[in-house]
N, CA, C and O atoms as a Tinker XYZ file with bonds, in Angstrom:
   360  protein
     1  N     -9.806000    6.206000   24.834000    73     2
     2  CA   -10.317000    7.102000   23.485000    64     1     3
     3  C     -9.356000    6.621000   22.404000    63     2     4     5
     4  O     -8.240000    6.252000   22.770000    81     3
     5  N     -9.826000    6.569000   20.486000    73     3     6
     6  CA    -8.666000    6.192000   19.648000    64     5     7
     7  C     -8.579000    7.104000   19.145000    63     6     8     9
     8  O     -9.437000    7.894000   18.751000    81     7
     9  N     -7.155000    7.112000   19.074000    73     7    10
    10  CA    -6.538000    8.083000   17.965000    64     9    11
    11  C     -6.651000    8.388000   16.817000    63    10    12    13
    12  O     -6.218000    9.424000   16.313000    81    11
    13  N     -7.249000    7.519000   16.269000    73    11    14
    14  CA    -7.615000    7.553000   14.532000    64    13    15
    15  C     -8.903000    6.704000   14.502000    63    14    16    17
    16  O     -9.093000    5.732000   15.234000    81    15
    17  N     -9.731000    7.153000   13.618000    73    15    18
    18  CA   -11.050000    6.394000   13.206000    64    17    19
    19  C    -10.607000    6.255000   11.671000    63    18    20    21
    20  O    -10.226000    7.181000   10.956000    81    19
    21  N    -10.709000    5.184000   11.386000    73    19    22
    22  CA   -10.345000    4.819000    9.868000    64    21    23
    23  C    -11.165000    3.938000    9.297000    63    22    24    25
    24  O    -11.450000    2.841000    9.779000    81    23
    25  N    -11.737000    4.574000    7.821000    73    23    26
    26  CA   -13.122000    4.297000    7.296000    64    25    27
    27  C    -13.127000    4.004000    5.898000    63    26    28    29
    28  O    -12.023000    4.093000    5.360000    81    27
    29  N    -14.121000    3.668000    5.150000    73    27    30
    30  CA   -14.073000    3.992000    3.688000    64    29    31
    31  C    -14.266000    4.935000    3.560000    63    30    32    33
    32  O    -14.304000    5.866000    4.364000    81    31
    33  N    -14.603000    4.830000    1.401000    73    31    34
    34  CA   -14.509000    6.347000    1.008000    64    33    35
    35  C    -16.443000    6.736000    1.521000    63    34    36    37
    36  O    -16.798000    7.878000    1.814000    81    35
    37  N    -17.229000    5.752000    1.517000    73    35    38
    38  CA   -18.699000    5.805000    1.953000    64    37    39
    39  C    -18.788000    6.384000    3.188000    63    38    40    41
    40  O    -19.919000    6.816000    3.414000    81    39
    41  N    -17.983000    6.546000    4.080000    73    39    42
    42  CA   -18.296000    7.420000    4.943000    64    41    43
    43  C    -17.334000    8.817000    5.120000    63    42    44    45
    44  O    -16.895000    9.215000    6.199000    81    43
    45  N    -17.133000    9.410000    3.908000    73    43    46
    46  CA   -16.593000   10.640000    3.956000    64    45    47
    47  C    -17.654000   11.633000    3.726000    63    46    48    49
    48  O    -18.356000   11.626000    2.714000    81    47
    49  N    -17.775000   12.610000    4.818000    73    47    50
    50  CA   -18.936000   13.491000    4.578000    64    49    51
    51  C    -18.000000   14.794000    5.545000    63    50    52    53
    52  O    -16.968000   14.484000    6.139000    81    51
    53  N    -18.459000   15.976000    5.565000    73    51    54
    54  CA   -17.764000   16.986000    6.431000    64    53    55
    55  C    -18.189000   16.632000    7.633000    63    54    56    57
    56  O    -17.344000   16.488000    8.515000    81    55
    57  N    -19.482000   16.434000    7.904000    73    55    58
    58  CA   -20.128000   16.159000    8.871000    64    57    59
    59  C    -19.692000   15.197000   10.008000    63    58    60    61
    60  O    -19.599000   15.308000   11.231000    81    59
    61  N    -19.461000   14.201000    9.102000    73    59    62
    62  CA   -19.046000   13.103000   10.015000    64    61    63
    63  C    -17.410000   13.285000   10.673000    63    62    64    65
    64  O    -17.000000   13.014000   11.802000    81    63
    65  N    -16.632000   13.898000    9.391000    73    63    66
    66  CA   -15.269000   14.165000    9.582000    64    65    67
    67  C    -15.137000   15.117000   11.324000    63    66    68    69
    68  O    -14.305000   14.842000   12.188000    81    67
    69  N    -16.227000   16.241000   11.430000    73    67    70
    70  CA   -16.361000   17.080000   12.426000    64    69    71
    71  C    -16.608000   16.275000   13.614000    63    70    72    73
    72  O    -16.001000   16.547000   14.650000    81    71
    73  N    -17.649000   15.067000   13.556000    73    71    74
    74  CA   -17.986000   14.556000   14.668000    64    73    75
    75  C    -16.304000   14.122000   15.125000    63    74    76    77
    76  O    -15.815000   14.394000   16.221000    81    75
    77  N    -15.555000   13.363000   13.956000    73    75    78
    78  CA   -14.466000   12.319000   14.794000    64    77    79
    79  C    -13.552000   13.621000   15.281000    63    78    80    81
    80  O    -12.876000   13.498000   16.302000    81    79
    81  N    -13.539000   14.899000   14.522000    73    79    82
    82  CA   -12.417000   15.913000   15.421000    64    81    83
    83  C    -12.917000   16.457000   17.276000    63    82    84    85
    84  O    -12.349000   16.999000   18.224000    81    83
    85  N    -14.014000   16.013000   17.030000    73    83    86
    86  CA   -14.855000   17.017000   18.396000    64    85    87
    87  C    -15.080000   15.324000   18.817000    63    86    88    89
    88  O    -16.255000   15.237000   19.175000    81    87
    89  N    -14.551000   14.245000   18.892000    73    87    90
    90  CA   -14.391000   12.888000   19.758000    64    89    91
    91  C    -12.749000   13.074000   20.426000    63    90    92    93
    92  O    -12.390000   12.641000   21.521000    81    91
    93  N    -11.734000   13.985000   19.249000    73    91    94
    94  CA   -10.532000   13.757000   20.216000    64    93    95
    95  C     -9.797000   13.108000   19.403000    63    94    96    97
    96  O     -8.607000   12.944000   19.674000    81    95
    97  N    -10.491000   12.475000   17.939000    73    95    98
    98  CA    -9.501000   11.402000   17.254000    64    97    99
    99  C     -9.515000   12.375000   15.876000    63    98   100   101
   100  O    -10.070000   13.448000   15.634000    81    99
   101  N     -8.638000   11.486000   15.088000    73    99   102
   102  CA    -7.911000   12.095000   14.029000    64   101   103
   103  C     -8.756000   11.294000   12.885000    63   102   104   105
   104  O     -8.922000   10.122000   13.221000    81   103
   105  N     -9.234000   11.562000   11.841000    73   103   106
   106  CA   -10.477000   10.666000   10.616000    64   105   107
   107  C     -9.093000   10.476000    9.749000    63   106   108   109
   108  O     -8.322000   11.417000    9.560000    81   107
   109  N     -8.889000    9.267000    9.288000    73   107   110
   110  CA    -8.297000    8.898000    8.599000    64   109   111
   111  C     -8.987000    7.891000    7.478000    63   110   112   113
   112  O     -8.921000    6.664000    7.402000    81   111
   113  N     -9.810000    9.043000    6.466000    73   111   114
   114  CA   -11.064000    8.170000    5.439000    64   113   115
   115  C    -10.893000    9.224000    4.168000    63   114   116   117
   116  O    -11.231000   10.405000    4.238000    81   115
   117  N    -10.369000    8.662000    3.107000    73   115   118
   118  CA    -9.913000    9.067000    1.818000    64   117   119
   119  C    -11.256000    9.681000    1.138000    63   118   120   121
   120  O    -12.316000    9.059000    1.077000    81   119
   121  N    -11.061000   10.930000    0.660000    73   119   122
   122  CA   -12.271000   11.466000   -0.040000    64   121   123
   123  C    -12.799000   10.974000   -1.440000    63   122   124   125
   124  O    -12.170000   10.329000   -2.278000    81   123
   125  N    -14.137000   11.439000   -1.503000    73   123   126
   126  CA   -14.353000   10.730000   -2.939000    64   125   127
   127  C    -13.913000   10.860000   -4.060000    63   126   128   129
   128  O    -13.519000   12.019000   -3.928000    81   127
   129  N    -13.668000   10.613000   -5.030000    73   127   130
   130  CA   -13.403000   10.665000   -6.359000    64   129   131
   131  C    -13.499000   12.306000   -7.303000    63   130   132   133
   132  O    -12.872000   12.807000   -8.237000    81   131
   133  N    -14.568000   12.685000   -6.488000    73   131   134
   134  CA   -15.008000   14.015000   -7.254000    64   133   135
   135  C    -14.557000   15.026000   -6.256000    63   134   136   137
   136  O    -14.569000   16.184000   -6.673000    81   135
   137  N    -14.088000   14.805000   -4.797000    73   135   138
   138  CA   -13.921000   15.905000   -3.954000    64   137   139
   139  C    -12.154000   15.983000   -3.927000    63   138   140   141
   140  O    -11.278000   15.167000   -4.212000    81   139
   141  N    -12.144000   17.592000   -3.365000    73   139   142
   142  CA   -10.712000   17.874000   -2.744000    64   141   143
   143  C     -9.970000   16.938000   -1.954000    63   142   144   145
   144  O    -10.577000   16.515000   -0.970000    81   143
   145  N     -8.462000   16.383000   -2.195000    73   143   146
   146  CA    -7.932000   15.728000   -1.242000    64   145   147
   147  C     -7.646000   16.160000    0.127000    63   146   148   149
   148  O     -7.127000   17.270000    0.244000    81   147
   149  N     -7.920000   15.404000    1.306000    73   147   150
   150  CA    -7.760000   15.806000    2.818000    64   149   151
   151  C     -6.610000   15.082000    2.957000    63   150   152   153
   152  O     -6.158000   14.342000    2.082000    81   151
   153  N     -5.996000   15.324000    4.321000    73   151   154
   154  CA    -5.233000   14.509000    4.657000    64   153   155
   155  C     -5.351000   13.359000    5.607000    63   154   156   157
   156  O     -5.639000   13.406000    6.803000    81   155
   157  N     -5.049000   12.203000    4.784000    73   155   158
   158  CA    -5.277000   10.584000    5.303000    64   157   159
   159  C     -4.104000   10.030000    4.938000    63   158   160   161
   160  O     -3.696000    9.922000    3.782000    81   159
   161  N     -3.490000    9.633000    6.053000    73   159   162
   162  CA    -2.155000    8.857000    5.827000    64   161   163
   163  C     -2.633000    7.707000    5.547000    63   162   164   165
   164  O     -3.687000    7.232000    5.969000    81   163
   165  N     -1.595000    7.052000    4.569000    73   163   166
   166  CA    -1.695000    5.849000    3.517000    64   165   167
   167  C     -1.402000    4.776000    4.259000    63   166   168   169
   168  O     -1.990000    3.715000    4.051000    81   167
   169  N     -0.466000    4.895000    5.216000    73   167   170
   170  CA    -0.115000    3.514000    6.342000    64   169   171
   171  C     -0.934000    3.113000    7.102000    63   170   172   173
   172  O     -1.103000    1.909000    7.294000    81   171
   173  N     -1.817000    4.318000    7.872000    73   171   174
   174  CA    -2.986000    3.950000    8.349000    64   173   175
   175  C     -4.149000    3.020000    7.742000    63   174   176   177
   176  O     -4.647000    1.954000    8.102000    81   175
   177  N     -4.389000    3.996000    6.536000    73   175   178
   178  CA    -5.497000    3.149000    5.715000    64   177   179
   179  C     -5.157000    2.149000    5.119000    63   178   180   181
   180  O     -6.196000    1.907000    4.504000    81   179
   181  N     -4.298000    1.199000    4.779000    73   179   182
   182  CA    -4.104000    0.571000    4.241000    64   181   183
   183  C     -3.758000   -1.266000    5.042000    63   182   184   185
   184  O     -3.814000   -2.433000    4.653000    81   183
   185  N     -3.357000   -0.417000    6.499000    73   183   186
   186  CA    -3.730000   -1.301000    7.463000    64   185   187
   187  C     -5.345000   -1.738000    8.006000    63   186   188   189
   188  O     -5.605000   -2.573000    8.873000    81   187
   189  N     -6.287000   -0.933000    7.242000    73   187   190
   190  CA    -7.475000   -1.457000    7.914000    64   189   191
   191  C     -7.937000   -2.627000    6.974000    63   190   192   193
   192  O     -8.974000   -3.124000    7.413000    81   191
   193  N     -7.516000   -3.199000    5.868000    73   191   194
   194  CA    -7.385000   -4.597000    5.446000    64   193   195
   195  C     -7.593000   -5.402000    6.255000    63   194   196   197
   196  O     -8.545000   -6.182000    6.290000    81   195
   197  N     -6.236000   -5.244000    7.412000    73   195   198
   198  CA    -6.053000   -6.669000    8.415000    64   197   199
   199  C     -7.243000   -6.154000    9.057000    63   198   200   201
   200  O     -7.815000   -7.244000    9.037000    81   199
   201  N     -8.063000   -5.416000    9.594000    73   199   202
   202  CA    -8.844000   -5.534000   10.578000    64   201   203
   203  C     -9.909000   -5.662000   10.033000    63   202   204   205
   204  O    -10.756000   -5.616000   10.926000    81   203
   205  N    -10.413000   -5.807000    9.010000    73   203   206
   206  CA   -11.351000   -6.492000    8.002000    64   205   207
   207  C    -11.204000   -7.891000    7.918000    63   206   208   209
   208  O    -12.175000   -8.619000    8.125000    81   207
   209  N    -10.119000   -8.334000    7.643000    73   207   210
   210  CA    -9.937000   -9.998000    7.561000    64   209   211
   211  C    -10.020000  -10.491000    8.805000    63   210   212   213
   212  O    -10.445000  -11.638000    8.941000    81   211
   213  N     -9.574000   -9.607000   10.115000    73   211   214
   214  CA    -9.662000  -10.141000   11.498000    64   213   215
   215  C    -10.970000  -10.294000   11.623000    63   214   216   217
   216  O    -11.341000  -11.465000   11.707000    81   215
   217  N    -12.086000   -9.167000   11.675000    73   215   218
   218  CA   -13.511000   -9.357000   11.915000    64   217   219
   219  C    -14.088000  -10.411000   10.745000    63   218   220   221
   220  O    -15.165000  -10.861000   11.135000    81   219
   221  N    -13.778000  -10.850000    9.669000    73   219   222
   222  CA   -14.303000  -11.921000    8.898000    64   221   223
   223  C    -13.901000  -13.108000    9.621000    63   222   224   225
   224  O    -14.746000  -13.916000   10.006000    81   223
   225  N    -12.819000  -13.243000    9.804000    73   223   226
   226  CA   -12.396000  -14.403000   11.011000    64   225   227
   227  C    -13.219000  -14.799000   12.051000    63   226   228   229
   228  O    -13.535000  -15.983000   12.164000    81   227
   229  N    -13.634000  -13.889000   12.881000    73   227   230
   230  CA   -14.111000  -13.776000   14.045000    64   229   231
   231  C    -15.656000  -13.827000   13.775000    63   230   232   233
   232  O    -16.350000  -14.471000   14.563000    81   231
   233  N    -16.220000  -13.206000   12.741000    73   231   234
   234  CA   -17.727000  -13.751000   12.255000    64   233   235
   235  C    -17.716000  -15.203000   12.164000    63   234   236   237
   236  O    -18.880000  -15.566000   11.991000    81   235
   237  N    -17.031000  -16.059000   12.198000    73   235   238
   238  CA   -16.966000  -17.574000   11.849000    64   237   239
   239  C    -17.493000  -17.870000   12.948000    63   238   240   241
   240  O    -18.319000  -18.766000   12.775000    81   239
   241  N    -17.400000  -17.487000   14.214000    73   239   242
   242  CA   -17.961000  -18.058000   15.053000    64   241   243
   243  C    -19.573000  -17.409000   15.313000    63   242   244   245
   244  O    -19.898000  -16.222000   15.317000    81   243
   245  N    -20.080000  -18.122000   15.437000    73   243   246
   246  CA   -21.569000  -17.977000   15.824000    64   245   247
   247  C    -21.776000  -17.046000   16.475000    63   246   248   249
   248  O    -22.284000  -16.045000   15.971000    81   247
   249  N    -21.462000  -17.102000   17.702000    73   247   250
   250  CA   -21.791000  -16.035000   19.115000    64   249   251
   251  C    -21.116000  -14.689000   18.415000    63   250   252   253
   252  O    -21.280000  -13.727000   19.165000    81   251
   253  N    -20.583000  -14.425000   17.502000    73   251   254
   254  CA   -19.794000  -13.441000   17.569000    64   253   255
   255  C    -20.892000  -12.666000   16.290000    63   254   256   257
   256  O    -21.369000  -11.532000   16.345000    81   255
   257  N    -21.012000  -13.337000   15.574000    73   255   258
   258  CA   -21.489000  -12.981000   14.574000    64   257   259
   259  C    -23.381000  -12.626000   14.922000    63   258   260   261
   260  O    -24.036000  -11.749000   14.360000    81   259
   261  N    -23.818000  -13.458000   15.828000    73   259   262
   262  CA   -25.105000  -12.969000   15.948000    64   261   263
   263  C    -25.029000  -12.270000   17.372000    63   262   264   265
   264  O    -26.008000  -11.562000   17.605000    81   263
   265  N    -24.256000  -12.312000   18.176000    73   263   266
   266  CA   -24.088000  -11.289000   19.352000    64   265   267
   267  C    -25.198000  -11.987000   19.999000    63   266   268   269
   268  O    -26.270000  -11.387000   19.925000    81   267
   269  N    -25.207000  -13.232000   20.683000    73   267   270
   270  CA   -25.583000  -13.958000   21.536000    64   269   271
   271  C    -25.751000  -13.459000   22.994000    63   270   272   273
   272  O    -26.790000  -13.587000   23.641000    81   271
   273  N    -24.376000  -12.755000   23.531000    73   271   274
   274  CA   -24.288000  -12.385000   24.693000    64   273   275
   275  C    -25.203000  -11.121000   24.904000    63   274   276   277
   276  O    -25.256000  -10.339000   23.955000    81   275
   277  N    -25.923000  -10.830000   26.026000    73   275   278
   278  CA   -26.735000   -9.636000   26.102000    64   277   279
   279  C    -25.658000   -8.348000   26.660000    63   278   280   281
   280  O    -25.854000   -7.209000   26.235000    81   279
   281  N    -24.526000   -8.621000   27.629000    73   279   282
   282  CA   -23.926000   -7.453000   28.038000    64   281   283
   283  C    -22.769000   -7.488000   27.325000    63   282   284   285
   284  O    -22.203000   -8.411000   26.740000    81   283
   285  N    -22.443000   -6.073000   27.499000    73   283   286
   286  CA   -21.012000   -5.799000   26.373000    64   285   287
   287  C    -19.626000   -6.457000   27.044000    63   286   288   289
   288  O    -18.600000   -6.658000   26.395000    81   287
   289  N    -19.787000   -6.741000   28.410000    73   287   290
   290  CA   -18.849000   -7.315000   29.052000    64   289   291
   291  C    -18.732000   -8.690000   28.552000    63   290   292   293
   292  O    -17.677000   -8.990000   27.993000    81   291
   293  N    -19.676000   -9.584000   28.673000    73   291   294
   294  CA   -19.764000  -10.948000   28.102000    64   293   295
   295  C    -19.472000  -10.863000   26.797000    63   294   296   297
   296  O    -18.542000  -11.580000   26.428000    81   295
   297  N    -20.088000  -10.078000   25.853000    73   295   298
   298  CA   -19.483000  -10.007000   24.566000    64   297   299
   299  C    -18.275000   -9.675000   24.050000    63   298   300   301
   300  O    -17.860000   -9.964000   22.928000    81   299
   301  N    -17.537000   -8.856000   25.182000    73   299   302
   302  CA   -16.549000   -8.743000   24.783000    64   301   303
   303  C    -15.136000   -9.805000   25.586000    63   302   304   305
   304  O    -13.935000   -9.721000   25.329000    81   303
   305  N    -15.899000  -10.854000   26.698000    73   303   306
   306  CA   -15.103000  -11.605000   26.621000    64   305   307
   307  C    -15.301000  -12.935000   25.441000    63   306   308   309
   308  O    -14.448000  -13.813000   25.315000    81   307
   309  N    -16.275000  -12.897000   24.825000    73   307   310
   310  CA   -16.472000  -13.631000   23.581000    64   309   311
   311  C    -15.383000  -13.304000   22.665000    63   310   312   313
   312  O    -14.483000  -13.991000   22.183000    81   311
   313  N    -15.670000  -12.197000   22.564000    73   311   314
   314  CA   -14.515000  -11.459000   21.561000    64   313   315
   315  C    -13.043000  -11.837000   21.634000    63   314   316   317
   316  O    -12.396000  -12.100000   20.621000    81   315
   317  N    -12.523000  -11.856000   22.888000    73   315   318
   318  CA   -11.099000  -12.135000   23.325000    64   317   319
   319  C    -10.882000  -13.742000   22.810000    63   318   320   321
   320  O    -10.072000  -14.147000   21.975000    81   319
   321  N    -11.932000  -14.558000   23.631000    73   319   322
   322  CA   -12.003000  -15.802000   23.096000    64   321   323
   323  C    -11.483000  -16.150000   21.794000    63   322   324   325
   324  O    -10.392000  -16.687000   21.601000    81   323
   325  N    -12.269000  -15.837000   20.968000    73   323   326
   326  CA   -12.586000  -15.656000   19.543000    64   325   327
   327  C    -10.881000  -15.283000   19.081000    63   326   328   329
   328  O    -10.201000  -15.979000   18.327000    81   327
   329  N    -10.537000  -14.285000   19.611000    73   327   330
   330  CA    -9.242000  -13.548000   18.796000    64   329   331
   331  C     -8.401000  -14.226000   19.321000    63   330   332   333
   332  O     -7.413000  -14.316000   18.592000    81   331
   333  N     -8.268000  -14.960000   20.599000    73   331   334
   334  CA    -7.036000  -15.828000   20.981000    64   333   335
   335  C     -6.932000  -17.265000   20.353000    63   334   336   337
   336  O     -5.845000  -17.773000   20.077000    81   335
   337  N     -8.014000  -17.819000   20.168000    73   335   338
   338  CA    -7.940000  -18.813000   19.545000    64   337   339
   339  C     -7.734000  -18.724000   18.201000    63   338   340   341
   340  O     -7.180000  -19.684000   17.667000    81   339
   341  N     -8.209000  -17.333000   17.205000    73   339   342
   342  CA    -7.504000  -17.210000   16.178000    64   341   343
   343  C     -5.980000  -17.375000   15.692000    63   342   344   345
   344  O     -5.545000  -17.931000   14.684000    81   343
   345  N     -5.348000  -16.749000   16.677000    73   343   346
   346  CA    -4.215000  -16.520000   16.845000    64   345   347
   347  C     -3.053000  -17.663000   17.110000    63   346   348   349
   348  O     -1.919000  -17.743000   16.638000    81   347
   349  N     -3.674000  -18.422000   17.936000    73   347   350
   350  CA    -2.827000  -19.382000   17.880000    64   349   351
   351  C     -3.564000  -20.785000   17.265000    63   350   352   353
   352  O     -3.139000  -21.879000   17.638000    81   351
   353  N     -4.415000  -20.716000   16.538000    73   351   354
   354  CA    -5.047000  -21.754000   15.168000    64   353   355
   355  C     -3.750000  -21.613000   14.091000    63   354   356   357
   356  O     -3.353000  -20.533000   13.652000    81   355
   357  N     -3.120000  -23.061000   13.725000    73   355   358
   358  CA    -2.106000  -23.336000   12.578000    64   357   359
   359  C     -2.095000  -22.612000   11.635000    63   358   360
   360  O     -1.302000  -22.809000   10.714000    81   359
């Protein structure tokens, strides 16, 4: 179970936040510019960029981008392989 769910401003809604709280996680979603401020730790939200860049590099693999694998287990294996090779890449 994740401790935090990080998302863009596009996913800010009271219903979505309540759903995240119901799962036992904390939402790290900044409010829309016209909404009242909510508790959103800056250090968690700023690390979101690293995750987005990782997904962009992983999607360079055709098997990851199109999800050729039929089962979640084999897809997770391809993700692990792609991430390991990305980590080893100079």
